C-alpha positions as CSV (number, residue, x, y, z in Angstrom):
1,M,26.1,0.0,-18.0
2,T,25.3,0.3,-21.7
3,S,26.8,2.6,-24.3
4,D,24.6,4.4,-26.7
5,A,24.9,6.8,-29.7
6,P,22.1,9.1,-30.9
7,P,19.9,7.7,-33.7
8,T,21.2,8.7,-37.2
9,D,18.0,10.7,-37.8
10,W,18.1,12.5,-34.5
11,P,17.6,16.3,-34.9
12,T,20.9,18.3,-34.8
13,D,19.6,21.8,-35.3
14,E,17.1,24.1,-33.6
15,G,14.6,24.3,-36.4
16,T,14.3,20.6,-37.0
17,A,14.0,20.0,-33.2
18,R,11.1,22.5,-32.9
19,A,9.4,20.8,-35.8
20,V,9.7,17.5,-34.0
21,Q,8.3,19.0,-30.9
22,D,5.3,20.4,-32.8
23,A,4.6,17.1,-34.3
24,L,4.9,15.0,-31.1
25,R,3.2,17.3,-28.6
26,T,-0.2,16.7,-30.2
27,R,0.1,13.1,-29.0
28,V,0.4,14.0,-25.3
29,V,-2.5,12.4,-23.4
30,L,-3.9,14.6,-20.6
31,D,-7.2,12.9,-19.8
32,E,-6.0,9.7,-18.0
33,P,-5.6,9.7,-14.2
34,G,-2.5,7.5,-14.2
35,P,-1.4,4.8,-11.7
36,A,-2.6,5.0,-8.1
37,P,-0.1,6.4,-5.6
38,G,1.7,3.8,-3.5
39,E,1.1,1.0,-5.9
40,G,3.1,-0.7,-8.7
41,H,6.5,0.6,-9.8
42,V,7.8,4.2,-9.9
43,T,10.9,4.9,-12.0
44,G,13.2,7.8,-11.4
45,V,15.1,9.3,-14.4
46,D,18.1,11.6,-14.2
47,V,21.2,12.5,-16.3
48,A,24.6,13.9,-15.7
49,Y,27.0,15.6,-18.2
50,D,30.7,15.9,-18.8
51,D,30.6,19.0,-21.0
52,E,34.3,19.0,-21.8
53,R,34.0,15.5,-23.4
54,D,30.4,15.8,-24.6
55,I,29.4,12.7,-22.6
56,V,26.0,12.2,-21.0
57,A,25.2,9.5,-18.4
58,A,21.6,8.5,-17.8
59,A,20.2,6.5,-14.9
60,V,16.9,4.9,-14.3
61,V,15.9,3.5,-10.9
62,V,12.8,1.4,-10.4
63,L,11.2,1.6,-7.0
64,D,8.4,-0.3,-5.3
65,G,5.6,2.2,-5.1
66,A,4.6,1.1,-1.7
67,T,7.9,0.6,0.1
68,L,10.2,2.8,-2.1
69,D,12.7,-0.1,-2.1
70,V,14.9,-0.4,-5.2
71,V,13.6,-3.1,-7.6
72,E,16.0,-2.6,-10.4
73,E,18.4,0.0,-11.8
74,A,20.2,0.6,-15.1
75,T,22.5,3.2,-16.7
76,A,23.7,4.2,-20.1
77,V,26.4,6.5,-21.4
78,G,26.4,8.2,-24.7
79,T,27.5,11.3,-26.5
80,V,25.5,14.5,-26.1
81,A,22.9,14.4,-28.9
82,F,22.2,18.1,-29.3
83,P,23.6,21.6,-28.5
84,Y,22.4,23.4,-25.5
85,V,19.3,25.4,-26.4
86,P,16.8,26.4,-23.7
87,G,13.5,24.7,-24.2
88,L,15.1,21.9,-26.2
89,L,17.1,20.1,-23.5
90,A,15.2,16.9,-24.0
91,F,17.0,16.4,-27.3
92,R,20.3,16.3,-25.5
93,E,19.2,13.6,-23.1
94,I,16.5,11.3,-24.5
95,P,18.6,8.9,-26.6
96,T,20.7,7.9,-23.6
97,V,17.6,7.8,-21.3
98,L,15.9,5.5,-23.8
99,A,19.0,3.2,-23.8
100,A,18.9,3.1,-20.0
101,L,15.2,2.2,-20.0
102,A,15.9,-0.5,-22.5
103,G,18.3,-2.1,-20.0
104,L,15.4,-2.8,-17.5
105,S,13.7,-6.1,-17.2
106,A,11.1,-4.7,-14.7
107,D,8.0,-2.7,-15.8
108,P,8.9,0.9,-15.2
109,G,5.4,1.8,-14.2
110,L,5.1,5.6,-13.6
111,V,8.2,7.5,-14.8
112,V,9.3,10.5,-12.8
113,C,11.7,12.9,-14.5
114,D,13.9,15.5,-12.8
115,G,12.4,18.3,-14.9
116,Y,9.2,19.3,-16.6
117,G,6.3,17.9,-18.6
118,I,3.8,20.4,-20.0
119,A,5.3,23.2,-17.7
120,H,7.4,24.2,-20.7
121,P,7.2,27.1,-23.1
122,R,6.0,24.8,-25.9
123,R,4.2,22.4,-23.5
124,F,6.5,19.6,-24.3
125,G,9.3,19.2,-21.8
126,L,11.4,16.1,-21.1
127,A,8.6,14.2,-19.3
128,S,6.1,14.7,-22.0
129,H,8.6,13.9,-24.8
130,L,9.7,10.7,-23.0
131,G,6.1,9.7,-22.3
132,V,5.0,10.1,-26.0
133,L,8.0,8.1,-27.3
134,T,7.6,5.2,-24.8
135,G,3.9,5.3,-24.1
136,L,4.6,5.2,-20.4
137,P,2.8,7.5,-17.9
138,T,5.2,10.2,-17.0
139,M,5.5,13.3,-14.8
140,G,8.0,16.0,-14.0
141,V,9.2,17.2,-10.6
142,A,11.5,20.1,-11.0
143,K,13.7,22.0,-8.5
144,N,12.7,25.5,-9.8
145,P,9.7,27.0,-11.6
146,F,11.5,27.7,-14.9
147,T,9.9,30.8,-16.4
148,F,6.5,30.5,-14.7
149,S,5.0,32.3,-11.8
150,Y,3.4,31.1,-8.6
151,E,2.3,32.2,-5.2
152,P,4.2,30.4,-2.4
153,P,2.1,27.6,-1.0
154,A,1.1,27.5,2.7
155,A,3.8,26.3,5.0
156,P,2.5,22.8,5.9
157,R,3.6,19.7,3.9
158,G,1.2,18.9,1.1
159,S,0.2,22.6,0.5
160,A,0.1,23.6,-3.2
161,S,-0.5,26.5,-5.5
162,P,-0.9,26.9,-9.2
163,L,2.2,27.2,-11.4
164,L,1.0,29.7,-14.0
165,D,1.8,30.8,-17.5
166,G,-0.4,33.9,-17.6
167,A,-3.8,32.5,-16.6
168,E,-3.0,28.9,-17.6
169,E,-2.1,26.4,-14.9
170,V,0.8,24.3,-16.3
171,G,1.7,22.7,-13.0
172,R,1.8,23.1,-9.2
173,A,4.2,24.4,-6.6
174,L,4.0,21.6,-4.0
175,R,5.4,21.8,-0.4
176,T,7.0,18.4,0.3
177,R,8.6,19.5,3.6
178,E,7.1,22.0,6.0
179,D,8.5,25.6,5.5
180,V,11.0,24.3,2.9
181,K,11.0,25.6,-0.7
182,P,8.4,23.8,-2.9
183,V,9.1,21.5,-5.8
184,F,7.3,22.1,-9.1
185,V,5.2,19.3,-10.4
186,S,3.8,19.0,-14.0
187,V,2.0,16.4,-16.0
188,G,4.1,14.6,-18.6
189,H,1.8,12.0,-20.3
190,R,-1.1,9.8,-19.2
191,V,-1.3,11.1,-15.6
192,S,-3.4,13.9,-14.0
193,L,-1.9,16.8,-12.2
194,T,-3.7,15.9,-8.9
195,N,-2.4,12.4,-9.1
196,A,1.1,13.6,-10.0
197,C,1.1,15.7,-6.8
198,A,-0.2,12.8,-4.7
199,Q,2.6,10.6,-6.2
200,T,5.2,13.2,-5.3
201,L,4.1,13.3,-1.7
202,V,4.4,9.5,-1.5
203,L,7.9,9.7,-2.9
204,T,9.0,12.4,-0.4
205,P,8.7,10.8,3.1
206,R,11.9,12.4,4.4
207,Y,13.4,14.9,1.9
208,R,12.3,17.7,-0.4
209,L,13.0,15.8,-3.6
210,P,11.5,12.5,-4.5
211,E,13.4,9.3,-3.6
212,S,13.2,8.4,-7.3
213,T,15.1,11.5,-8.2
214,R,17.6,11.3,-5.4
215,R,18.5,7.7,-6.3
216,A,18.7,8.3,-10.0
217,D,20.8,11.4,-9.4
218,A,23.4,9.5,-7.4
219,L,23.5,6.6,-9.9
220,C,24.0,8.8,-13.0
221,R,26.7,10.7,-11.3
222,A,28.5,7.5,-10.4
223,A,28.1,6.2,-14.0
224,L,29.5,9.4,-15.4
225,R,32.6,9.2,-13.1
226,E,33.1,5.6,-14.2
227,A,32.8,6.5,-17.9
228,V,35.3,9.3,-17.7
229,G,37.7,7.5,-15.3
230,A,37.3,10.1,-12.6
């Protein structure tokens, strides 16, 4: 486990953070297909907070894309880098996530975030932000649709429907288990939406949520408990 502090020039107020979003979101790449499902590495990213102590723990877990076996994992603990502001949550998490990624020796491959990519009011959620900063292909798989609308997909596994902001498709509601609530997939950076959905299905052989997310969630929670002595 590593310990990390936010960069000295990291935004600390809403106006500066929105300006950074505006500057960086023009660099999101949406015209690449991304890695083939079931090949290479897939890395799950998740964070856990202790709000009373302003501590955040990040975990990254590298999986073999074919077997879903763990290749490598790393954690980092830091101070919360930004106040809670809806739409700006990436600024609270990214410094510690970057520190965890820096602890890997393996190629992360495709990075899967527990959250959103362009399915974001400003089209620049955590997955997009992380992708632009690292250059890695990224995608988001979220547990809820945020502020967007969708028609429930058909019951069978693999069914999908558009996640919409008005008439614009910003992601897809994807059924990973038959008759179970869908997950919400969106492009982050350097991957197509169709590929992101295919990747999600490979990562969900048994449960609603991707194995990448499940493993990173357990690891960041354990790192947080260790950090606060719980």
